[in-house]
C-alpha positions in Angstrom: 80.5 100.2 115.1 80.2 101.7 111.7 82.9 104.3 111.1 82.3 107.0 108.5 85.2 108.6 106.6 86.7 111.6 108.3 86.1 113.8 105.3 85.7 113.7 101.6 88.4 112.0 99.4 91.2 114.3 98.5 92.5 114.0 94.9 95.8 115.6 93.9 97.5 115.5 90.4 101.1 116.1 89.7 102.5 116.6 86.2 106.1 116.2 85.1 107.6 116.8 81.7 110.7 115.1 80.4 112.6 116.3 77.3 114.9 114.2 75.2 116.9 115.7 72.4 117.4 113.0 69.8 120.5 112.5 67.7 118.7 113.8 64.6 117.9 117.1 66.4 114.3 116.2 67.0 112.9 116.6 70.5 110.7 114.1 72.3 108.7 115.4 75.3 107.0 112.9 77.6 104.2 114.2 79.9 103.5 112.1 83.0 100.4 112.8 85.1 100.0 111.0 88.4 96.7 111.3 90.2 96.5 110.3 93.8 93.3 109.9 95.9 93.5 109.7 99.6 90.8 109.4 102.3 91.0 109.2 106.0 88.9 107.1 108.4 89.1 107.5 112.1 88.4 104.6 114.4 87.6 105.2 118.0 90.0 102.5 119.2 92.8 100.6 117.6 91.1 97.2 118.0 88.2 98.5 115.8 90.6 98.7 112.7 89.6 95.7 110.5 92.1 92.9 110.6 92.5 93.0 106.8 93.5 96.6 106.9 96.0 95.9 109.7 97.5 93.2 107.6 97.9 95.5 104.6 99.8 97.9 106.9 102.2 95.2 108.1 100.4 94.7 111.4 100.8 96.9 114.5 
C-alpha cells in the first residue's frame, strides 16, 4: 500500500533574542532562529509502518 502524506508539510519558525551587557558597557545581542518542519503520514494499520521508521521511534 502506498500511503500519501496526510497534508502538506507545516513549517514553523521561532526567534529568540539574548542580550549580554559586556564589562566595557557594550551590548551583544544574539538572534537565534529555529525552523521546524513537520509532516504527518497516516497508515491504515500499525503493521504497515515501515520497520525502519518503527526502529527510529524506539519500536512499539
